[in-house]
VEXDOBA-819208 format. One line per field, with one value per residue (C-alpha): residue number from 1; residue in one letter; chain; x, y, z. Coordinates in pm, whole numbers, plus 50000, padded with zeros to 5 digits. Layout:
REM residues N
nr [NUM,...]
rest [A,...]
kette [A,...]
x [X,...]
y [Y,...]
z [Z,...]
This chain:
REM residues 312
nr [1,2,3,4,5,6,7,8,9,10,11,12,13,14,15,16,17,18,19,20,21,22,23,24,25,26,27,28,29,30,31,32,33,34,35,36,37,38,39,40,41,42,43,44,45,46,47,48,49,50,51,52,53,54,55,56,57,58,59,60,61,62,63,64,65,66,67,68,69,70,71,72,73,74,75,76,77,78,79,80,81,82,83,84,85,86,87,88,89,90,91,92,93,94,95,96,97,98,99,100,101,102,103,104,105,106,107,108,109,110,111,112,113,114,115,116,117,118,119,120,121,122,123,124,125,126,127,128,129,130,131,132,133,134,135,136,137,138,139,140,141,142,143,144,145,146,147,148,149,150,151,152,153,154,155,156,157,158,159,160,161,162,163,164,165,166,167,168,169,170,171,172,173,174,175,176,177,178,179,180,181,182,183,184,185,186,187,188,189,190,191,192,193,194,195,196,197,198,199,200,201,202,203,204,205,206,207,208,209,210,211,212,213,214,215,216,217,218,219,220,221,222,223,224,225,226,227,228,229,230,231,232,233,234,235,236,237,238,239,240,241,242,243,244,245,246,247,248,249,250,251,252,253,254,255,256,257,258,259,260,261,262,263,264,265,266,267,268,269,270,271,272,273,274,275,276,277,278,279,280,281,282,283,284,285,286,287,288,289,290,291,292,293,294,295,296,297,298,299,300,301,302,303,304,305,306,307,308,309,310,311,312]
rest [M,A,F,I,K,N,S,V,V,F,P,G,Q,G,S,Q,Y,V,G,M,L,S,E,Y,I,D,N,E,T,T,F,K,N,T,F,I,K,A,S,E,I,L,N,I,N,L,L,D,L,I,K,K,G,P,K,K,K,L,A,S,T,E,V,T,Q,P,L,M,L,V,A,D,V,A,L,W,N,L,I,S,N,H,I,N,K,P,I,C,L,A,G,H,S,L,G,E,Y,A,A,L,V,A,S,E,A,L,S,F,E,D,S,L,Y,L,V,K,S,R,A,R,L,M,Q,E,A,V,P,E,G,S,G,G,I,A,A,I,I,G,L,R,E,N,K,I,S,S,I,C,K,E,I,S,T,D,L,D,Y,Y,V,S,P,A,N,I,N,T,Q,S,Q,I,V,I,S,G,T,K,L,G,V,N,S,A,I,D,K,C,K,E,L,G,A,K,R,A,I,S,L,S,M,S,I,P,S,H,C,L,L,M,R,D,A,A,N,I,Y,K,S,I,L,Q,K,I,T,L,N,K,P,K,I,P,V,L,Q,N,V,D,S,S,F,E,N,E,S,E,K,I,K,N,K,L,V,Q,Q,I,Y,K,P,V,R,W,K,D,T,I,N,E,I,S,M,L,G,A,Q,T,I,L,E,C,G,P,G,K,V,L,S,G,L,T,K,R,I,L,P,D,A,I,T,L,D,L,D,N,Y,N,N,Y,L,T,L,L,K,E]
kette [A,A,A,A,A,A,A,A,A,A,A,A,A,A,A,A,A,A,A,A,A,A,A,A,A,A,A,A,A,A,A,A,A,A,A,A,A,A,A,A,A,A,A,A,A,A,A,A,A,A,A,A,A,A,A,A,A,A,A,A,A,A,A,A,A,A,A,A,A,A,A,A,A,A,A,A,A,A,A,A,A,A,A,A,A,A,A,A,A,A,A,A,A,A,A,A,A,A,A,A,A,A,A,A,A,A,A,A,A,A,A,A,A,A,A,A,A,A,A,A,A,A,A,A,A,A,A,A,A,A,A,A,A,A,A,A,A,A,A,A,A,A,A,A,A,A,A,A,A,A,A,A,A,A,A,A,A,A,A,A,A,A,A,A,A,A,A,A,A,A,A,A,A,A,A,A,A,A,A,A,A,A,A,A,A,A,A,A,A,A,A,A,A,A,A,A,A,A,A,A,A,A,A,A,A,A,A,A,A,A,A,A,A,A,A,A,A,A,A,A,A,A,A,A,A,A,A,A,A,A,A,A,A,A,A,A,A,A,A,A,A,A,A,A,A,A,A,A,A,A,A,A,A,A,A,A,A,A,A,A,A,A,A,A,A,A,A,A,A,A,A,A,A,A,A,A,A,A,A,A,A,A,A,A,A,A,A,A,A,A,A,A,A,A,A,A,A,A,A,A,A,A,A,A,A,A,A,A,A,A,A,A]
x [59423,59464,59371,59509,59154,58859,58518,58324,58001,57774,57538,57178,56949,56910,57279,57287,57293,57322,57764,57795,58196,58270,58630,58665,58494,58715,59079,59018,58973,58917,58592,58470,58513,58326,58029,58050,58042,57716,57568,57591,57440,57170,57131,57080,57382,57494,57747,57500,57290,57527,57649,57283,57025,56793,56729,56397,56492,56764,56567,56310,56349,56424,56738,56849,56877,57129,57296,57425,57487,57732,57896,57928,58068,58299,58487,58526,58707,58924,59002,59024,59355,59462,59345,59385,59073,58817,58653,58335,58117,57743,57512,57234,56939,57021,57399,57414,57409,57738,57833,57812,57948,58253,58251,58262,57951,57747,57834,57867,57611,57388,57382,57260,57020,56880,56864,56672,56436,56416,56366,56107,55895,55919,55813,55548,55382,55208,54998,55233,55139,54983,55276,55501,55798,55949,56218,56163,56478,56429,56241,56302,56172,55968,55835,55754,55669,55378,55258,55230,55094,54813,54783,54767,54376,54322,54560,54490,54631,54921,55270,55547,55956,56170,56489,56611,56938,57046,56893,56666,56704,56441,56280,55937,55710,55337,55061,55071,54789,54956,55286,55103,54940,55263,55410,55129,55117,55540,55537,55274,55469,55779,55970,56269,56218,55920,55968,55834,56125,56134,56123,55906,55819,55753,56018,56104,55699,55456,55325,55625,55579,55409,55666,55910,55702,55790,56146,56192,56133,56355,56635,56643,56781,57136,57370,57537,57877,57991,58067,58479,58422,58145,57834,57648,57259,57057,56771,56899,57263,57458,57615,57574,57757,57497,57312,56938,57005,57182,56851,56630,56712,56738,56348,56287,56511,56226,55974,56147,56323,56692,56856,57157,57157,57268,57496,57699,57716,57822,58098,58223,58196,58381,58707,58695,58929,58825,58509,58501,58217,58209,58001,57858,57775,57862,57530,57674,57977,57731,57524,57807,57932,57582,57603,57972,58093,58441,58413,58698,58528,58647,58387,58511,58263,58544,58844,59126,59016,59043,59384,59472,59361,59638,59898,59799]
y [23445,23510,23815,23729,23671,23820,23962,24241,24237,24498,24445,24617,24731,24539,24503,24888,24911,25161,25219,25043,25091,25316,25197,25307,25658,25770,25603,25671,26025,25889,25731,25981,26238,26009,26039,26410,26480,26263,26462,26808,26625,26515,26735,26519,26406,26057,26044,26131,25891,25634,25720,25758,25610,25553,25204,25243,25562,25315,25060,25347,25257,25657,25671,25283,25301,25629,25538,25185,25320,25610,25337,25080,25298,25447,25099,25077,25417,25268,24912,24962,25131,24806,24479,24389,24484,24287,24005,24127,24294,24246,24399,24265,24481,24837,24733,24705,25095,25092,24815,25048,25321,25093,24990,25335,25337,25575,25866,25899,26220,26044,25742,25918,26092,25784,25599,25872,25851,25499,25451,25730,25586,25225,25383,25546,25247,25081,25230,25187,24890,24734,24512,24249,24072,23748,23490,23148,22889,22540,22478,22516,22789,22587,22485,22843,22986,22711,22800,23174,23094,22960,23226,23484,23445,23794,24154,24141,23794,23883,23736,23589,23539,23835,23763,23407,23417,23069,22740,22717,23139,23282,23630,23638,23976,24115,24241,24188,23931,23715,23717,23655,23337,23242,23142,22990,22765,22715,22635,22353,22226,22176,22512,22543,22887,23145,23482,23825,24066,24474,24591,24929,24824,24492,24528,24295,24198,24345,24586,24786,24802,25128,25271,25105,25243,25620,25564,25445,25822,25945,25712,25830,26147,25990,25936,25534,25487,25116,24976,24911,24580,24357,24395,24106,24238,24071,24034,23763,23766,23880,24141,24416,24673,24885,25178,25116,24773,24808,25107,24818,24610,24858,24932,24540,24503,24706,24404,24107,23850,23886,23608,23658,23269,23218,23539,23414,23076,23248,23419,23164,22989,23350,23217,23484,23310,23565,23708,24063,24190,24603,24717,24697,24365,24046,23904,23777,23630,23416,23344,23277,22997,22876,22861,22757,22608,22630,22996,23189,23526,23829,24050,24417,24493,24412,24687,24447,24239,24565,24560,24233,24334,24583,24355,24141]
z [96806,96418,96253,95920,95756,95970,95951,96136,96300,96434,96690,96653,96905,97241,97300,97494,97909,98079,98140,97849,97685,97967,97974,97612,97681,97987,97797,97428,97291,96938,97070,97284,96995,96770,97049,97100,96719,96688,97005,96863,96538,96701,96941,97276,97504,97406,97676,97929,97810,97837,98172,98354,98170,98261,98128,98013,97779,97646,97568,97392,96989,96910,97131,97096,96733,96751,97014,96915,96517,96709,96954,96688,96432,96751,96802,96453,96425,96695,96563,96192,96170,96396,96162,95833,95612,95675,95422,95473,95716,95866,96123,96265,96197,96308,96278,95903,95894,96114,95859,95559,95753,95798,95458,95311,95115,95355,95536,95933,95892,95634,95842,96164,95998,95835,96148,96334,96075,96078,96404,96427,96197,96309,96619,96470,96284,96562,96868,97184,97361,97087,96937,97071,97051,97217,97174,97078,97183,97127,96813,96397,96133,95980,96300,96438,96053,96084,96430,96327,96033,96212,96476,96209,96099,96116,96170,96539,96570,96300,96424,96214,96277,96302,96336,96233,96499,96543,96454,96719,96858,96677,96769,96663,96595,96554,96727,97113,97075,96797,96987,97320,97136,96948,97285,97423,97135,97108,97464,97410,97126,97285,97298,97610,97624,97519,97678,97601,97499,97599,97311,97231,96856,96678,96407,96093,96019,95801,96058,95917,95591,95601,95761,95514,95211,95395,95471,95084,94983,95247,95172,94803,94913,95037,94832,94836,94708,94603,94962,94988,95160,95087,95338,95377,95395,95655,95431,95232,95329,95003,94893,94657,94465,94334,94515,94451,94525,94889,94936,94786,95054,95367,95309,95306,95599,95785,95737,95635,95877,95989,95873,96121,96105,95706,95748,95955,95731,95452,95665,95754,95347,95252,95455,95775,96041,96323,96381,96527,96738,96675,96976,97317,97453,97337,97135,96817,96944,97158,96841,96616,96884,96846,96492,96422,96762,96636,96521,96677,96820,96954,97150,97218,97487,97694,97705,97736,97483,97237,97396,97291,96969,96941,97036,96778]
């Protein structure tokens, strides 16, 4: 497997699971120490959460977002000295913060503060049980956008595309009423699957606009440096070098769709030969294969894959 020209991508909320990355915790001191440091800063025992769960607590936005950030960064700390400098980085939603840490644009400590604040604001933005999120498989973005626009006759039925993951796997987000109506309409119009997801907040839609406005003031307190490795940001699949422009895109990311399909296509056009998934699970590797069937991917959820990487 070639690692000469690689890109590294970081997963976000939804890739967590009880017991994740346990072999790394048991065998890699550097990895474990990242969790210990973060646990002290956050005042929460992240290693205990991974080991014992419960699953429901891991799915809570205020727990999942910091936990996933730490897992992504812990893996990056392990692999960064064993691979060539990536030609670019990207992260899916919350994973974008891990990419900014890896690029040295953002300190680990500041990233924890930001992600904790981001998660709290997003959790508080919509009353529990009133929001919804669903995956639609088998319909294109323009069709789903049209369905969402037709349904969103008022705020009670608001719904819009949230994650453009592949050509035909798109996540929608909005009010529970809007999402449920969109699920029914998508099935009626030929979707292969249209299923509700167990996420605690309707991310990446206009219901998060107020949270984003508050977050903007929090973000202004943080120093962001010029990335040492280009980071393709979610909102437009391009990278910035100026601090204020990076921050503006981080604010927009909260209420605008994650354009992951475009991001993977851009990584390919930049010349990456291998795309490494740096975090728990293998969701992003699966999406990459659907977008670019011939792409070479390696997920680091599997400890043996990490050992393979060391031999390259």
